[in-house]
N, C-alpha and C positions, 0 to 999 in steps of 0.2 A: 266403341264408347256407347254408342246408341242403344245397343241391345245388350248391355251389361248392367243394368240397375241392379244394385246388390242389396238394398235395403229390405229387411223382412216385410212381407206383404201381410196385411192385416187377417187375411183368410187362410194363409198357409198353414198355422197351426191346427185349424179345424180341419182342413183337406188331409193333412197326414194322420191327425187322430181317427178320423172317421174311415180312413183306408186301414188303418191298423184294426180297427174294431170288425170292420168287414172281413179281414183275414181271418181274424180270431174267432168271431161269433156268427159269421154270416150276415145275410143282408137284414138289417132291421126294418120292420114294417111300421114302427111309430117313433116319434121323437125321442131321441136319447139327450141326457144330460139337461134336461129342463123340468121345473116344478110347475109351469104354467101350461104345458101342452102334453101332459102324460096321456098316452094313448091316442094321440092326434096323429093321423097318417103322415108319413114322410115319404114323399116322391123325390128321389135323389137323382138328378139328371148327370151327375159328375161320378158315378161309381168306379168306371174304368180308370178315369185320370186320378182318382184319389188313391186307387190301389198303386198306380205308377207312382205317385208322389211318397206314398207310404213306404214303398219298397226302396226308392231312392233315398229317402232320408235315413232309412236303416242301413243302407249298404254304402252308397258313395257320400252320404251326408250333405249338409246343406252347401258345402264348396262344390260337391259333385252336381248338385242341382244347378247352381249358378253356371257352371261349364255346360251343362246339357241345354240349358235354355239358350246361352250364348250360341253354342254351335248349331243350334236350331235355326236361330236367326240368321247366322252366318250361311247356313245351307240355303235358305229361301232366298236371301239376297245374291248368293252364288249363283242360283238358277237363273236369276235375272240377269247377271253379269254374262254368264254364258250364252243367253240368248242376244244379248247386245253385241256380243263378240261374232256370234254366228250370222248376225244382220249387219256385221261391218259398221257399227256405230262408233263413232269418234270416242276415244277414251274420256276426254274431257266431259262429253254430253252422258257417258254412261256413268261417271263419277257423280254428276249432278242428279240423276235419276236415282241411284241407289241411295245417295245421301238423303233425298227427299223422302224415299221409302223408309230408310232405318230411322230417321228422326220422328216419323209418324207411328213407328213401332215403340218408341221408348216408354212412354207412359202406360203401355199395356203389356209390357214384356217381362213382368214378374212371374215367379215360379207358381202358376195357377192353371187350372183346367182350360181356360180359355185359350192358351197356347195350342191346344190340341186342335181347336177350331181354326186357327190361322193356318196350321200345317196341312189339315185336311182341306182347307178351302184352296190352298195352293195347288193340292195334287188334284183336286176337283177341276180347276182351270186347265191344268196342263193335260188332263185326261181329255177334257172338252176340245181342247186346241188340237189334239192329236187325232181325235175321232173326226173332226171337221176340218182337218188339213185339206185344202184345196177349194172349200167352201169360204173359209174365213178370210178376213184382208181384202174384202172387194165389197161393193155394192149390188146387193141382189134384188132390189126392188125396182120396178118399171118406172117409178117417179124419180126425177133427177139423175137418172142414169148416166147421161151425157155428162153430167159435171163431176160425178163420183166414181165412176167406172174406170177400170183399167183399160188401156187399149186394147189388150190382148184378151179381153173378156171372154170366158167360155161358160156356157150354160151348165148347170148342175148335171151330173150323171145320173143315171136311173138307178144306180146301186154304188154303194162306197165300201171297199173291203175293211176299211179301219173301223166302221160303224160296229163291228162286233165287240170292239173294246168297251163299248159302253157298258156291258154287263159288269165291267169292274166297279160300277157304281153301287153294286149290291153289297160287296163287302165294306166299301168305303162308308157308306151311309149306316151299316150295322155298327162298325166301330164308333162313328162319330154319334150316333144316337146313344150310345152307353158311355160316352167319353164327355160329352159337354151339350148343353141346351143349344148351343150355336149350330147344331144340325138344322134347326128351323131355318134360319138365313141361308145355309148352304143349300138346303133342299128348295127353297124359294128361288134362289138364283140357278138352280138346275132346271126346274120346270121352267122358268121365264125364259132362259136359254133355249130350251128344247121348243117352246112355243114360237119364239121369234124365227128359229130356223125352219119350224113347220109354215110359218108365214111365207118366208122366202122360197120354200119349196113349192107351195102351192101357186105363188105367182109366177115363178120361174118355169115349173114343169107342168102345172096343171093336174089333170088325173093320171096322167103317166107317172107322177111321183107318189101314187097312192100307196103303194108298198112300203115306201120309205116312211111315208107319213105315219102310217100303223106302226111301224118300228119305233118312232119317236114318241108316240103315245104310249106304247108299252114300256119304254124305258122309264118314262115318268111315273108310270103306275108301279113297276117293279122297285125303282128307287124309294118310293114311299113305303112300300110294303117292307122293305128291308129296315126301316126305321121302328118297325112295329116288333122287331126281335130285340126286346129289352125286358127287364124284370116285371115292369108295370104294364106291358102291352099297350092297348090304346089309352089307358089311363094317364100315360104320360103326356100323351098329345093333347088330351083334353085338359090337363092342368096346365100345360104350356100356353094353349090358346087363351085360357082363361087369364092366366098370369100376364100374357103379352098384351091383353086387352085392358089391363090396369095400370094406370101410371104409377111411376116410382120415384117421385121427385125427392124422396129421403136418400136416394143413393146417387152420389155424384156423377158415377159412370153412365147413368142415364140421361144427364143433362146434355144440352148443346154445349160446344166450347164457346164460352163467352168472355172470358177473362183473357186480357193481354199478356200472356206469358209465352214460354217457349213452345208448348204443345199448342197454342192457338196459332202462333206464328207459323209453325210447321204445316198445320192443317191448311191454312190460307194459301201458303206456298203452294202446296199439293193441288188445291182447287185451281190456283193460277196457272200451274204447270198443265193441268188437264186442259183448261180452257185454251191456252196457248198452243197445245199440241192439235186439239181438234179444229180450231179455228184458222190456223196458219199452216197446216201441214199440206203439202202438195201430193201427198199419198192417198190413193182411194181409202174410203173410210167403210167400216164394216157396220151395217145397220143393227145387228145383233149386239155386238159388243158396245154401240152407243146406248142401246135400250138398258143393257145390264149395268153399265156405269152410271147411267142416270138414276136407275133404282137404287144401287148402292150408295151413291153420292147423297141421295135423299136421306137414306138412313143414317148416314155418316154426319150430315148436318143437323139431323135431329138428336141423335144419341152419339156421344163422343166414343162409346165402346166399339162402335163399328168402323172406326177410322182405319184400322189396320187392313180391313176388307178392301177399302177404296185403294189404299196405298199398294196392295198386292195387284190389283188389276191395273194400276198405271204402270207398275214395274214390269209386268207381263205382256201387256197389250200395246202399251203406247210409247215405246221407246223408239219405233220407227218414225211415229209421227211427231214426237219431240225433236228427233235428230232433224226431220225435215224442215220443221218450223225454225228451228235453231239456225240451220244453214240459210234459210230464206231471210232471217232477219240480221244475222251477224256475218253473212258472207262467207262461211266456212266451206272448205272444200267437200266436193262430194265424197261421202265415206268410202265408197265402192272405188275411187279413184286414188285414194290415199296411200302413199307408199311410205314406209318407216326405213331409214338407213340404218345398218348394223351400229353406226356410231350412236344414233338417236336411241336405238334399242338400249344400247349399254348405259346411256345417261339416265333413261327413264328406269331401268332395273335399279341403278345405283341409287337414284332418287328414293324410288320405292322401297328399298332395302333401308334406308335411314328413316324413312316415315313408319316402317314397320317396328324398327327398334324402339322408336319414340312411343308408338301405340303399345307396344309390349310392356314398357316401362309404366305406362300410365294405366294400363289395364291390370297389371298384376296385383295392385291392392283390391281391385274392384272384383277380382275372381280368387281372393284368397280367404275373404270372410263374408258371412251373411250378418251385418251389424243389426242389432235391435237397439235404436236409439233411445236414450233414457228421456229425452225431452218429446218423444212421440208415443211411447209406451210405458205403462205403469210398472216399471221394472222394479222400482224401490217399494212401491206399495204392495205388489205382490210378495215381495220378499217379507215385508212386515207381516202380512198375513200369514206366510208360512212360519215365521218366527213365533208367532203367538197363537198358532193353531186355530186360527180364525176360518171355520168352515160353516156349510149349511146353504141355506137358500140366499143366492146373490143377485142383486140388480147391478149390472154392469154396462157401462156405455157401450154402443153397438160395435164400434170399431176395435175394442179391446176384448170383446166376448170371446172370440176364438182363442185368444191367448189364454185367457182364464180358464177355457174348458182344458186345453192342453197342460196348463201348469198346475191347476187346482183341483179341475173336476174329474181327471181321468180316473182317480181311485174311488170314485163313487160317493165320496162324503160332501160333495159340493155340487149343486145344481143351479142352474141360471134361469132368469126370467126370460130372456130372449138373445139370440146371436145372430150370426151373419147368414144363417141359411133362410133367412126371411120368409116368404110365403110358402116355400117348399116344405115346411116343417111346423110353421106356427099359424094359428087363426088370425084373421085381420083384428079381431078385439084386442089380442095380446100385442101384436105390432102396433096398434094406435095408442095404447097406454104406454108403451115404452117411449115412443117419440114424443107422446105429450110432456114426459119428463125432459127429454134430451133437446128437444127442437122448440117446443112450445107450438102454439097454434098457428103460426106463419102459413098462410096458404100457398106460398110460393115453395115451400118445401115440404109440404104435407099433401096426402091423399087420404083422408080419413073416411071410414065407412059411417055412414048416416046411423047404422045400428050401434056404434060405439058411444053415442051420446055426446054431450058437450065435452070438449078438451078439458082435462083435469090432471094436473101434474102429480097429484096426491094418490090418484087412484092406484098406481103401479106400487106405491109404498104399503098398500094394504093387501092388494090381491095375492093370495096365497101365501100370505105372513112371511115376507122375507126378513131375514136377520142382517143382512149387510149390504150396503149400496157403494158402488166404487164410480165415481164420475170424473170427468174431464173439467178442470176449472176454467177451461176455455169456452165452456158452454154454458152461458150466463142462466138459461132458464132452470137448468138442473141445480146449479150452486144455490140460486134464490129459492127454489123450491125446497131444499133441504134446510136452508136457513129458516124458512118460515115453518117448518116442522121440528126445530130444535127442541121442542118440549117432548117429542118421542122418540128423536135420534139424538145420538151423541157423537160428536167427530172424535175418531180414533187416530186418524193418521192424515197428515197434509204435507205436501211439498209444493213446488212452483207448478207441477202439472196435475196431480191428482188430490182427490179428497176420498177418505174412506169413512163412512158413517155405520155406526152400528145401532141396532134397536137398543132404546135406552133401559127398557126392563130387562135385557139380557147382558148388556156390556157396561151399563152405567149405574147399576144396583149393587151396592156392595154385599148384599145378600144373595146375589146370583153368582152360581159357579163359574159363568163366563165373564166375571166382572174383570174389566181392564181398568187398573189404576190410573189416576192421572200422571203418575210418574211412568207408566209403561206406555202412554200415549206420545205420539211424536207429531207435534203440531208447529210447522215452520213454513217457510217459503223458499226452502233450500233449493238453489237451481239444480235441474237434473242434466247434468253434463257428461258427455261421452255415450259409450254403447257397449253392449255385452254381445256375444256371439249367440246367434239363433241356436236353440230355441229358449234361451234365456230363462230357464227353470229357476226358481228359488234355490239358494245353497241352504242345504240342510245341516244340522250337526254332524251328520254321518259322513256328508261330503267333505266337511272340514277335517275330520278324523282321518278320512283316507288320504286327503291331500297332505297331511302333517304326520310323517311317521313317529310312532310312539316313543321311539328311542331318543328324539330330540326333547331335551328339556324345555319347559314352558318358558323359562325366562331367557333362553338362547333363540327361540323362533322369531327372530327379527330379520326384516330384509336388510340388503346392503344399501 
């Protein structure tokens, strides 16, 4: 259940559209679908993922994408369960571990490029664990050795045959750098891991380990060079470093978890489980693992989008420590000495079969449709625009922009002021004027450039001369700004969720060919109930004609 959220993600429309465009036209060098950033460079750090999503949407469809991401989540959790089993972790303890991991995946497990980062991060940790088998799971520093080391402690060998597998970091980071910008986090963990092992080696072996030290340094360099194999070369890294150095308070994913909801509770439970494992385990601790965990935990507490990385580390590294601490506190039997009778196996198997049947019944609806909820997305407003052929330059609230691109702009007749590509394809000035309208000047949710001048919600209404404005009624700054400019803009459509405004001299002037008469306007507070299947494109007259056979008389075309 935790890895099967099925509601359409705000960015999925864009990812699929950009992937289709890339497959059809090649890699665009400048911003597409925009009237405010024409000719502005576009550095897309998600090309490979968008190709995969586009092909997936065209072949297996949205339901197939739901199944694919579910299976990916189950595969990662399955690796953790396999490790727990190989370490003879009690079933109850294993269940608690994977449940904590899965719950911390939930908010981040939509069909998006970031899934590639979570999958590749898991592969990276598995690769490092294999290469450093025999090194890990023990305290290698000279300090506190008596307390933390194993009784059968062995110094590090001068060479390690599995170290050659580190060359697999080259294809891994090549794929990662072309799939998602999260490769920066992965490479940072990779380098930090090698540095920590370097420190352990130097303190344990001294100059006798010089050859292996050189290999660790070489692998750090080679892994970084692999990330340069991308369409933009080092320009991708320059842009990412500049972007990561600039705060993004406008995007919720870059906030820390501070609301008391399920995601926050799951995250704090994960932190508590980590502390419980580290402080109460009787097993030897690994300095490198502790250092990497601290680094990732710092990022996860600062930015909620890093939470799955911490969950992956917990599931792969801390099961033995959690089991040890559990045994210490709750008096559980030593997992290595546990024996299960055939009768117990039969009872547990029967119980699991019942649980699986219940889960299948609960999962079936979540894996049979990708809904686009009408109370979250402007499905009705988009339909109204299609019905009245409203096209041209459009200002649309940030979370709906990629939907508008896929539903309205793909034919080239509509262009947008701003969308979810953020700084990858838009200058800061355009970004600032958009959020001046949507969020207002609140410094807690804004990081404006001094070069953008004072906050002014009306600036976006003039810049580039847009014709239409589609806003969320739940954003009071934008609705108030439009009300104040009612002398220049006329309300064409309204429901409980959205408002669509048109430039008055285009749509409010009876002498204009684009005039929308009062009778054609739909102004109401009609509640938006239910959902439509992704991609939730507007239904055209042609679609209706295809759906209704011509041999059926109009007066008989009624539902039962």
